[in-house]
Each structure stands twice: as structure tokens, then as C-alpha cells.
N, C-alpha and C positions, 0 to 999 in steps of 0.2 A: 485581813480578809482572805478567804479561799484557803485557809489552813496554812498560810505562809506568814513568816516573820521576816521583816526587812531590817538589817542592821547597817548603819552607815558609820564609816571611820575616816578620819582625815587628820592631818597634822597642821598645827597652827602656823608652822614655818614653811609650808609647802602648799602648792595648789593641787596636789594629787590626793586621791582618796580611793576607798573601796566600798562597794555595796555587797553585802552578803545576804543571800536569800536562803532561808532555812525552812524546813518543814516544822510547823508549829508544834505538832504532837511529839515528834521524835527528836527534834533539835538538829537533825542531820542537815548538813549543808547541801543545798540543791544547785546553787549557782553562785559564782563570785565574779563581780565586775570591777576591774581595776581601771580607773579613768581619772577625771578631775574630781575635786572635792564637791560633793553634791548631797542633797537631802531628798529622801523619797517623799513624794507627794500623794500619789494615788495609784491603785492597781485597777485595771479595767474590769468591767463587770464579768467578763469571761475568764479572768485570772491569767491572761496571756501577756499583758503589757504592763510595764511599770513606768510611770511618769516621774521625773526628778527635776529638781531646780538646782543649778550650780550655786555654790556658796559665794563665790567671788563675782558673780554677775546675775542677771535675771534670765539667763538662758534656760529653756526647758529642753529636756531630752526624753526620748522614748526608748525603752529596751524591751526586747521580747524575752519573756521568762520561759526558760527551757523546762522540759519535763523532769 
């Protein structure tokens, strides 16, 4: 949604991971978030917030998507 593509990467032997937010049309990286291993769930209606869920727990996190 919102012309964005979210990619999630994590290692099976670690609790760390990265989220990469890309422009869907050009493929250019717009933002990279290095944190715990997590899956993207939803982008807000205005395209400014990303909700994720941690892989190793049920914790939800919100990230502001930069321009």
C-alpha cells in the first residue's frame, strides 16, 4: 500500500532482524530499521506508520515511516 514495499529479514540463530521499506515503483530503499526479528503487519491509512509483530513474542511495535 501507499506505493511502498516492506521487506523483512532475520536469522534463525538470532533474535535480530531488519525491515527495509522501498519505493514500490523504483525499488529504491526509503528506510531501513534494524531491531528485533519482526514481521510487518499493516501500514496506517495515511502511510506514515508501520505496525509489526515480533517473531519470538506477541509484542506489537509501531514505526514512523520517513519521507
